[in-house]
N, C-alpha and C positions, 0 to 999 in steps of 0.2 A: 504493500500500500504506500509506504513512504517513497519507494523508488518511483512509483507511478506519479506521485505528487511532484517530486523533484524533477522528474523528466518532463512532465507537462509544463511546469514553470519555466524550465530552461528552454523548452521548445516554443514557448509563447502561445500554447494552446490550452483550452479548457480540459478538465478531466473529471471522470466519475470513478467511484469506488464500487467494486462488486466483490466483496469479501466472501470467501467460502468457509471461513471459520469466524467465531465470535471471540477471539482470543485477546484483542486489544481494542482501544478506541481510536486507533490510527485511521480507519476508514473515514472518520468524520472530521478530523482535525486539519488545521492549516499549517502544519509543521512536519518536518521529517527529522528523525534521529539518525545522526551519522556516526558510524563506527570506523575504527581503523581496520586494516587487514587482519589484525590480531584479535579482533572482536572487542576492543576496548572502546568505551564511549568517547566520542570526540567533541561533538557539538550538536546543538539544536539548529536546524535551518528553517527559518520562518518564511511563509508565503503570504501574498496579499489577499488570498481568498481561500475559502474552503472548497471541497469538491462540489460540483454543481448537483450531483446526485449520489446518494448512497443507497444501493439496491442490494438487499439481502434476501436470499432464498432460504427460508428457515429449514427446509428439508436437507439442503446441502450442509447446513450447520449441524443438523442432527446426524447426518451420515458420517461426519468427521469424527476422529477419535475424541472421546469425552475430555481428555486432558487439555485440549485446546479451550474448551468452554471453561474449565476450572481456572486456567490461566487468565482468561478474560475476567472472571470474577475477582481474582486477586488484583488485577489492574484497576478494576472499577471500584472495589471497596476502598482503595486508597484515595479516591476522588474526594469523598467527604472529609476524611481525616486531614487531608492537605488543604482543602478549601476552608475548613473552619480555622486552621492555623493561619492561613493567609489572611482571612478576614480579621482575626484577632490582632495581627501585626500591622494590618493596613498596607501590606506589600503589594507590588504590582502582580497582575495575573500574567499568564502566558500570552494573552491577547494584547498586553501592553498597557492596560488601564487598571484602575482600582476595582476590587471585587464589587459586583452588583448583587442586589438582593436576588435577582433572577438566577444568576449563575450559581450562587451559593445554595439556593433552594433546589436547583436541578441536581447539584452534587449530593444533597441530602436525600432527594428522591431516589437517586441511584442506589444509595446505601439501603434505604428502606425496602425497595423492591428486591434487592438481593437477599437481605436477611429473611424476607418472607418466602422467596421462591427458589433460591439457588439449590438447596438440597434436593428438592423435588425435580427441578430442571435437570440436575446432574443424572438422576435416575432415568429420565426420559432420553437424555443424550446417550447414556450407556445402552439403551434399548433401541436407539436410532429412530425415535418417534418424536413427532411434534405435538406438544401440549401447550395449553395456555401459559403454564409456568415457564416453559422453555422460551416462548415468544417474549415474555416479559424480561427474561434474563438477557436475551439477545438485544433487546432495546436498551436495557441498562448498560450492558457491556459496550455497545457500539455507539449509541446516540447520547444517552444521558451522561455517561462518563466523559465522552468527547466534549460535549458542551460544558459540562461541569468543570473539567480541569482547565479548559481554555479561559473560561470566564470566572472561574473560582480560584484558580491558582494551584501550583505545585509547591511542595515543601520538602520535608525530610525523606519521605518514603521513596520518591523517585530519585532523590540525590543518593540515597544509599544503594538503590538499584544501579545507578551509574557507577558508583564506587565499586560495587561487586564485580563489574566487568573487568576490573584491574586484576582480579584473582583468576588465573587460568582454570582453577578447579571448578569454577562455576559455569564455564563455557558449555553451551549446549542446552542450558536451562531456558525455559520460555521467559519472556519479559515479565509476565504477571507472576510467575513463580518467585522471581527475585524481588519484585515489587512487594510481595506479601511479607518477605523478610524485612523489607524496608518499613512496611507499615507497623510491624511489631516493634522494630527498633524505634520508630517515631513515638509510639505509645510509651515505651520505656523512657525515652528522653523527656517526654512531657510529664513524667511522674503520674501517669493516668491511674485511676483507681485499680487495685489489683483485680477486682471482679470484672472490670471492663476488659483488661488485658486477657484474663483467663477466658472470658466468653469469646473474644476474638480468636484466640489460639485454638480453642475447641471447635468453633464453627468452621474456621478455614481448614483445620485438619480434616474435618468431616467432608468438606468440599473436595479435598484431595490436593491441597496446597502444602508446600513445605513450611514448617513452623520451627525448625531447629537448624543449626549450622550443619549438622550431620547430613541433612537432606539436600544441601547445596554444595557438598564436597569439602566443607571446612570443619575445623575442630577448634575448640576454645584455646588450645595451646598453639595454634598457628598464628603466633603473635605478629610476625613480620607481615604476613598476608593481610591480617585484620587491620594493622596499622596502615598498610598501603590503601586498603579500601576506605578507611576513615579519612585519610588525607585527600583522596580523590573526591570523596563525598562532600568535603568542606572547602573545595576550591572557591575562590572569590566569585566565580560566575555561577556557582551552583544554587539550586532552589532551596537548599537547606537554610539559607539565610532569610527565607520568608517565615521561618518560625518566629513566634513572638518573644524569643529570648535568644541570647548568643549561644551558638553551638560550636564547640571546638572539636578538633580531630580526636583528642583524648576522650571526649564525651561520647562520640560515636563509637569508638573502639570499645569502651566499657559497656555501652548499651548493647552493641552487637554481640559481644562475648557473653553477656548475661542471658541471652535468649535460649541458649542450649539447655541449661538447667531449668529455666522457666518453662520451656516447651515440653520437656520431658515430664516435669512435675504435673503440669496441667493434663497432659495426655494420660498419665498413670491414674490420676484421680477420676478421669472421665471414662476409664476402661478402654482407651484407644490404643492401637498397636504402637510399639516402640518404633522410632524413626529408623529408616533404612538408609545406609550410606549411599550417596550419589556418586556415580563414576561416569564421566563423560563417555559417550559412545564412540568418540573419535579422538 
């Protein structure tokens, strides 16, 4: 999707998005994420317009592996967490203005739709059938999240995602899988209520998203890699500075390291399986 938008802009022509998975909000947005040949985040590239049309065939989404839909849920859940942080700090959104009531409300709507429908929609996706719950999650992942992050703002969750691309162990993971780790890290940085963090960890584990370092190829003792992630996440240009307080690299490293024990404890209390180590397929 990002390659289509970038190519259309460089060619001076209009473009449409026809996604076959609902794994990110990229089909809707007016930006592209650029990576190096080594899969490390490089920059956001902004365009003067959004796609003229976003056309989604729900059956195509249902036919795709369910892991894509889960990744989209991870990406979209971060929309509200980051929009509320951006609103609290009064920082600029990805569209270049201050947060609007509409953009922030859409971000919250995306969150509410997912908490109500994501687990049932995942069942439908695993069975490759289209249900009302799946339709709602497709809309939340693709449209509401796209409008919400552009007009609501990004904060720590996506900055941590970008930082994680500096760790080769995480390569091969879907965008939304790494964003989910970023969301948990943001909640820890915020000092969110323990119950809120636990609910988020349990819910996203049930969706099928990683909630521990183990599941993204890292370990708490991988100090050098975690420090590299934290430094990349706190670069001057990063959206983590939209948080309503100052965030340093050491803060990110500590929060990121802490989620291993946190995730394991929540999963054990909820009777969920222990995390399985992630190993890149290539």
